[in-house]
N, C-alpha and C positions, 0 to 999 in steps of 0.2 A: 845771585837771586836778590834784587830788591825789592825791599818792605812796602812800599808805595805800591806797587804790584801785584805784589803778592794781597795784597790785604783789601786793594780797593774793594767796593762791594762784599767782602768777607762780614765785617760789622765783629770782626775779633780784637782783642787789645792784643798789644806787642809791648814787653819788657826787654829790655839788654841785661843779664846780671854778668856779662863776663867782665868789664870794663867798669868797672866804679869809679874809678879815678874820672876818667874823660866825660861819663855820663852825671857826675854831678856837677861837671859846667857848662852843660847847655838843656834845652830846654828837655825833658823826656818824661814818659808817664811816674815816671820811678826820679826824679827829680829832688836832691840834695833840701829838703825846707826843713827840715830837724837840725836846727844848730847845733846840739853835739852831735849828732852825726859828719853835718862839717866839718866843725873843728876837731873830730877825731881823725877825718882823712889829712885835711891839711897837717897834723903833726905829725902822723904813723904812716898813710898810704895806707892802712890799711882800716875794713870796716868786719867786727866781726858779725858770723852768722844771724846770728838775731836784730841784727840791727840789717842788713838786707833784707831778711825776713818781714821785719816789720813793715819796710817801707814799699816792700812788693805787695802787701797783703793791701795796705793804706791806697796804693795804688788801683790794685783790684777792684775794693770797697767803693772806689770813686767811679769807679766805671761798671759795677755790676748791673743797674740798671738798663743801660744801653749796648752793653759786649752781649754775642753771644760766647764768649768764651776767650781764651787768654793763652796768648803762647809766649814762654819764657825760653826766650833763648839764651841756650849754655849754660842751663841749670839742671839739674842737680853735677857737680863735678864730681861728687863722693857721694857715697853711699849715704855717710852721717848727714851730709846736708837734705837727700831725699827724706832721710828719716824725721829729719829736723821739721822741711817741709809740712808732713803733713801729720805733725804735730799742732803745728801753728796755724797752716792755712787749710788745711784737707787734703784728701788722696787727688793725683790726677789722675783720670780717664786717658789719657793716651802720650805715649812717649815716642816720638819722631825722631830715628836715628837716623840722623842724615851724613853717608860716610862715602868717601871713595878712596881710594886705597891712599899708600905712603907715597909713589910714583908720582900720584897725580896730584897730591894736596903739594909735596912739594913744587914739582912745576909752577901749579896756581901762586905759590907763597912767593915763588921766585920773580913769577910775572907782576905781583903785586909791590915788591920790592925797590922792581923798575919806576916808579911813579909816585910809590907810598913818602920818600924819603925813610922808612923804617929800615934802623942798622940790623937789627934780628932779623929782616928776613933773610939770610944768607943760608947756607946749605948745610953749613957746621950743626948754626944755632937751630932752626930749622928740624934736623933731623935729632936733635934731642927735645924740643918739643912736643916731634910728633911721640918720641918712646914716655915723654911722660903722659901724652894726653891718654894716648893708649890702655898703660896702666894704671892709670885714673878711670877711665871709660868704660874699660871689659865687666869691673864690677858691679857699675851702676848699670848697665846694662843687663849683665844675669841678675842683677837684683829684680827688673821691671818685667825683663823675661817669663819669671817664676810666676806672675802674677796677670801675664799674658796683654800688656798692654804694650811690648813693643812692638812700631812698622819701622819694619827699616825702609827706608830712599835710598837707592843706589845712585850715587852723586857723580858717577862716571859720564855721565852723559851730558847733554848741553842744558842750559840754562832752563829753556822751554820746556823740555824735558821733568829736569828735576820741579821744576814748580809746579807741571802735573800731576806726580805723584805725591806731594804734599798736601795739595787740592783733594785729589783720590780719598787721601786717609783722614782729612779732615771733614768731608763731607761727607764719610761717610761715621761723621759723628751725633747728627742730625736726628 
């Protein structure tokens, strides 16, 4: 599902927190303009949650007057990150859980590996990554399910089907 198609005409901001290294080196809503954060990334390849949230908050504040809301892709990855998000920014109104089974995810990642050049798109590494993903994600989903804000999207279908489900959940926020 491509972001330009997904958000065309929706008036919603989009930020990725999943890969701050690559994101910091291209033009994004959360580009690393903070020289302290840029130096930290160069030296350690790690940016602490507080720095990520400060950058995210700044990007959201900059667009608050022209946006209907914000989609934060890949965040939180742990319950503690979600709690810190709420302390520093605010409570989310919706958590979209876009999920496909391990077989489908493995198949898609292997297909991506055919053209991406990523050496970690191999079956052994994907299996480990999925185990890590589920171990970290399940408590996050449970945490937000207690609040009644989780909407699950079945990502086993086509791109158009997944896109339609996402739009349905976002349109319900109006």
